[in-house]
N, C-alpha and C positions, 0 to 999 in steps of 0.2 A: 385367235383366228388368224389365218395366214395373211389376209388382206382386209382392207377397210370396206370394200364392197360387200363382203360377207357380213360385217357388222351392220351395214345399212340394210341388207336383206333381212336380217334378224329383227331389227327394230321396226322395219316396215311391216313385217309379219305380225308383230305385236299390235301395230296400228290397225291392221285388218281384223285381227281377233277382237279388237275394241270397237268394231263396227264403223271404222272410218270409210268415208266415201270420197274424200278428197285428201290426198297426201302430197306434200310439197317437200322436195329435196333441194338443199342449197349447199354448194361446195364453193369455198373461197380459198384459193391458195395465194397468200400475200407474202411475197419475198421481203418487202420492206418491214413488215411486222414479224417476219419469220414465223408465220402462223398458218396452219390449215384449220379452217372452220368447216365442220359438217353439221348441218342443221336439218332436222326432220320434223315437220309439223303435220298434224292431222286434225280432223274434225270428229274424232272418235268420242267414246263416252267420257273420257277424262278420268282423273283421279283426285281424291281429296288429299289433304296433307299427310294423313296417316299412310295411305297407299303409296304416295310419293316416297316417303321415308323407307317403306318396306321394299319398294321396287328395285332399289340398289342392293338389297340383301340377296346373296346368291342362293340362300336356302328358302326363299319365298317365291312362289309362283301362283298364278290364278288358274293355271292349267291343271286338269285332273289326270292327265296321262303321265305326269312325272312330278317329283317332289322338289325339284330345284329349278331355279330360273337364272341361269348364268349369263344370259345375253347382255343386259345392262351393266352388270357388275364386271364382266370381262371387258366391255367397251370402256368403262370407267378406268379399269386397271391399265389398259393400253394407253389411254389419255395421260394418266398420271406418270406412267413409265417414260413418256415423251414430253415431260414438262408442260402438260396441258391439264385440262379439267373437263368434267362432264356436268352439264347443268340440265335439270329436269324441271319443266314448268307445266303445270296442269291444273285444271279446275273441272269438277264434275259437270258434264254436259257441254263443255267448251273445247274439249280436245287436249292434246298434249304436244309439247315442243321439247325435243331432245337436241341440245347443243353440245357438240364435242369439239375441243380444241387440242391441237398438237403443235409442238415446235416443229416447223416444217423441215428444218435442217437436222433434226435429231437422228442420230444413227440408227436408233431402234424403231423409228416410225415405220409401221407396216406400209407396203405399197398400196396404192389406191385399188388395184385389181381391175377386174373386167366390169366396169360400170355398165356398159351397154348390155352385157349378158345378164347382169343383175336386174336391170329394168325390164328386159324381155321376160325373164322368169316371173316377175311381179305382174306385168301386163297380161301375160298368157294365162296366169292363174286367176286373175281378177280383172277381166276386161271392162267390167262395169264401173270400176273405180277411176276417178280422175287423178292421174299422176302428173306432176310437173317437176322439172329439173332445171336448175340454174347452176351452171358451172363456170366459175371465173378463175382465170390464171393470168397473173400479171395484168396486162392491159387487154387481154382477149377474154372471150367467153361466149357462151351460147345459152339459149333457153329452149326447152322442149316441153310440150304439153299435150297429153292425150286428148284433151277437150278440143283442141284445134283440129286434130286428125279426125275425130268423130264428126265434127261439123262437115268436113269434106266428104267422108265416107257414108254419111247418113246411117242407115240401119245395118251396114256391113260390120260384123263383129271384129274387134281389134285382134282377137286371138286366132285369126285365120293365118296359116303358115306363110303365105306370100306377104301379108301385111307385117307380120312379126319380122320376117327377113328384111323387108324394106326399112322398118324402124331400127333394127339392129345395125344395118349398114349406114343409115343416116347418123345414128348416134356415134358409131365408130369414126365416121368422117369428121364429125364435130370435135370429138375428143382429140383426134390426130391434129386437127387444124389449130387448136389452142396451144399445143405444145411445140409447134414448129417455129 
């Protein structure tokens, strides 16, 4: 994939298909460790040991619309190509955690991409799901949670265009602020 936000989109779509109602994204860019950590955790149906082993096989998928499941295996290949690793933790009924590491300075590390657009895509398609994001870069960072916005808005759905635009602008400002 061209950028890491597309990997995030793909993994979160897996979480949604697994029935997740709470999805947490955590990105930590650590210059001292020369590492980028991307962690995606959910409260979906989870997987047993056998399913975890098969989840990284590109020729395995639980979807009935196609016979391959390239998402996790491509993400793992990108990690390994950049001196990183992909870890998959899950238990049936407990959800799943995907942790991906990359050497931050690796020349082949894909760019992060448009994280705000990725979140807007997810929120607009699944406004009932609780999404949270924590992004840290050096000494800066921010947190975002749809649950907090829902408390303010009450019954107003998050996927209304004016709300999605506000969220996208807010996230873009936060992203810009941590890299200045």
